[in-house]
Kinemage of the C-alpha trace (Angstrom):
@kinemage 1
@onewidth
@group {chain A} dominant
@subgroup {mainchain}
@vectorlist {calphas} color= white
{ca met a 1} P -77.046 63.795 78.233
{ca ser a 2} L -73.947 62.943 76.190
{ca glu a 3} L -70.419 64.270 76.817
{ca ser a 4} L -70.972 67.168 74.432
{ca gly a 5} L -74.041 68.241 76.373
{ca leu a 6} L -76.491 67.030 73.735
{ca val a 7} L -79.417 64.891 74.708
{ca val a 8} L -79.708 61.716 72.614
{ca pro a 9} L -83.335 60.756 72.254
{ca pro a 10} L -84.229 57.169 73.240
{ca ala a 11} L -85.369 56.350 69.681
{ca ala a 12} L -81.903 57.216 68.343
{ca arg a 13} L -80.254 54.994 70.966
{ca arg a 14} L -82.578 52.126 70.023
{ca tyr a 15} L -81.733 52.664 66.332
{ca gln a 16} L -77.982 52.582 67.063
{ca phe a 17} L -78.404 49.421 69.137
{ca thr a 18} L -80.498 47.781 66.410
{ca met a 19} L -77.963 48.629 63.690
{ca ala a 20} L -75.052 47.349 65.784
{ca arg a 21} L -76.948 44.145 66.494
{ca leu a 22} L -77.816 43.712 62.802
{ca phe a 23} L -74.163 44.240 61.865
{ca trp a 24} L -72.939 41.587 64.320
{ca leu a 25} L -75.618 39.131 63.259
{ca thr a 26} L -74.504 39.623 59.648
{ca val a 27} L -70.852 39.080 60.621
{ca met a 28} L -71.737 35.926 62.553
{ca ala a 29} L -73.845 34.580 59.672
{ca ala a 30} L -70.963 35.180 57.253
{ca phe a 31} L -68.569 33.414 59.630
{ca val a 32} L -70.872 30.386 59.929
{ca ala a 33} L -71.310 30.295 56.130
{ca ala a 34} L -67.522 30.361 55.688
{ca leu a 35} L -67.128 27.490 58.167
{ca leu a 36} L -69.782 25.442 56.366
{ca ala a 37} L -68.160 26.103 52.973
{ca gly a 38} L -64.761 25.115 54.358
{ca ala a 39} L -66.132 21.916 55.873
{ca ser a 40} L -67.897 21.094 52.601
{ca trp a 41} L -64.676 21.627 50.648
{ca ala a 42} L -62.743 19.411 53.089
{ca val a 43} L -65.290 16.600 52.731
{ca ala a 44} L -65.235 16.943 48.930
{ca leu a 45} L -61.431 16.911 48.851
{ca ser a 46} L -61.452 13.768 50.976
{ca ala a 47} L -63.795 12.118 48.438
{ca val a 48} L -61.385 13.066 45.633
{ca gly a 49} L -58.497 11.597 47.633
{ca thr a 50} L -60.425 8.370 48.131
{ca leu a 51} L -61.158 8.158 44.398
{ca leu a 52} L -57.537 8.778 43.401
{ca gly a 53} L -56.117 6.434 46.033
{ca ala a 54} L -52.944 6.631 48.042
{ca pro a 55} L -50.497 7.640 46.807
{ca pro a 56} L -52.378 9.600 44.159
{ca pro a 57} L -50.954 9.720 40.645
{ca glu a 58} L -49.224 12.885 39.452
{ca met a 59} L -52.207 15.102 38.645
{ca gly a 60} L -50.527 18.357 37.563
{ca asn a 61} L -52.130 21.688 38.393
{ca gln a 62} L -55.310 21.673 40.460
{ca ser a 63} L -58.231 24.052 40.215
{ca thr a 64} L -61.233 23.890 42.555
{ca thr a 65} L -64.524 25.688 41.916
{ca leu a 66} L -67.831 25.641 43.764
{ca leu a 67} L -70.507 25.588 41.068
{ca trp a 68} L -73.281 27.051 43.222
{ca gln a 69} L -75.522 27.796 40.228
{ca gly a 70} L -75.147 24.165 39.172
{ca ala a 71} L -72.977 22.286 36.726
{ca pro a 72} L -74.467 22.791 33.246
{ca gln a 73} L -72.599 19.794 31.842
{ca leu a 74} L -74.236 17.389 34.341
{ca ala a 75} L -77.797 16.064 34.164
{ca gly a 76} L -80.064 17.986 36.506
{ca his a 77} L -77.462 20.734 36.970
{ca pro a 78} L -76.610 19.822 40.586
{ca arg a 79} L -74.578 22.107 42.841
{ca val a 80} L -71.112 20.584 43.007
{ca trp a 81} L -67.463 21.182 43.721
{ca arg a 82} L -65.453 20.803 40.498
{ca phe a 83} L -61.870 19.618 40.922
{ca ala a 84} L -59.943 19.999 37.656
{ca phe a 85} L -56.458 18.578 37.130
{ca gly a 86} L -54.024 18.721 34.260
{ca pro a 87} L -51.757 17.633 32.768
{ca thr a 88} L -51.980 14.193 34.384
{ca val a 89} L -49.971 10.986 33.961
{ca ile a 90} L -53.139 8.879 33.734
{ca pro a 91} L -53.111 7.092 30.353
{ca gly a 92} L -55.707 8.542 27.983
{ca ala a 93} L -56.659 11.357 30.376
{ca pro a 94} L -54.487 14.445 29.892
{ca thr a 95} L -57.036 16.459 31.895
{ca val a 96} L -59.378 15.242 34.612
{ca arg a 97} L -62.480 16.784 36.157
{ca ile a 98} L -64.123 15.348 39.254
{ca tyr a 99} L -67.544 16.613 40.368
{ca val a 100} L -68.360 16.144 44.058
{ca ser a 101} L -71.563 17.104 45.892
{ca pro a 102} L -71.250 19.519 48.847
{ca phe a 103} L -71.839 16.493 51.096
{ca gly a 104} L -68.887 14.526 49.682
{ca gln a 105} L -70.432 12.154 47.145
{ca val a 106} L -68.685 11.843 43.786
{ca val a 107} L -71.352 12.825 41.249
{ca ala a 108} L -69.381 12.404 38.007
{ca thr a 109} L -65.892 12.243 36.576
{ca asp a 110} L -64.444 13.229 33.236
{ca pro a 111} L -63.310 10.810 31.835
{ca ala a 112} L -66.229 8.686 33.012
{ca asp a 113} L -64.015 5.642 33.657
{ca leu a 114} L -61.495 7.551 35.798
{ca ala a 115} L -61.624 5.071 38.690
{ca ala a 116} L -60.734 2.166 36.360
{ca arg a 117} L -57.895 4.160 34.773
{ca val a 118} L -56.442 5.060 38.178
{ca lys a 119} L -56.733 1.424 39.281
{ca ala a 120} L -54.915 0.293 36.097
{ca leu a 121} L -52.183 2.822 36.825
{ca his a 122} L -51.831 1.668 40.457
{ca pro a 123} L -52.960 -1.970 40.552
{ca tyr a 124} L -51.975 -2.458 44.219
């Protein structure tokens, strides 16, 4: 019997327990997915930092996007993080886009010779 004097059938209690459990499993799955996405972004940002060197050149405004459906401008349309910068001080590259896999490997850069341009800017 409940406090109001109504009897709650066992099937209803099982249903409430099942729904509560499903809710918490969904919350936990979302939390784990958020942690994995955050770790992936951190690894990708570290790869960008390695590419740009220390100290990095003045890169202007930064925009980061996870292209989960794939990057249409890349061969094979891989899932990547796209880091876009602009305006930059890199000669011949007013805007820069760096594509990094979720596991931290640089897949492509725009301009394609970005590493050489950064090295020419900071030869040390």
